[in-house]
C-alpha positions, -999 to +999 in steps of 0.1 A: +764-879-115+746-892-085+739-874-053+766-896-036+795-882-057+786-845-058+787-819-030+780-781-029+807-759-014+796-724-005+829-706-005+830-678+021+850-663+049+843-648+083+841-613+069+809-623+051+792-641+079+763-616+078+754-632+044+752-668+056+717-668+072+701-649+043+719-671+018+707-704+033+672-692+040+669-683+003+688-715-008+664-738+010+634-718+001+641-723-036+658-757-034+641-775-004+648-810-018+685-805-026+700-840-025+736-830-022+758-826+008+763-789+015+795-774+029+802-739+040+838-728+040+847-704+067+878-692+086+870-697+123+834-687+129+806-712+135+774-715+116+747-739+128+723-754+104+711-790+103+718-794+066+751-775+064+785-789+072+813-765+082+848-765+068+870-742+089+902-733+072+917-712+100+932-677+096+927-661+062+958-666+040+945-660+005+914-668-015+932-695-035+949-711-004+916-711+015+898-726-015+924-754-018+919-763+019+881-763+015+882-785-017+906-809+000+881-812+028+851-821+007+848-859+004+833-861-030+850-861-064+827-836-079+820-802-063+797-774-072+813-742-061+789-714-050+795-680-035+774-668-006+763-636-023+749-655-053+713-662-042+687-683-059+656-663-071+634-692-084+627-728-076+654-753-087+642-782-108+663-812-101 
């Protein structure tokens, strides 16, 4: 798999927006050279980061319905699904 056909989707919702900044600070600390496009799935709130693309799914329906909309919005065939409360604790070796 090349960097062009893999994306990382951080599955979240507005209720966990307090986790977004700590998550991405930690993520880029331990994986500064991540080559993949990174997407954050939210309901309606904004999150601004130069390396993170937002996917807004609208009002919360259900986890699986929200995830389906998020996955349909990611342009790559292969997706690494990540949760915002699973934080890296050491450097990632590509």
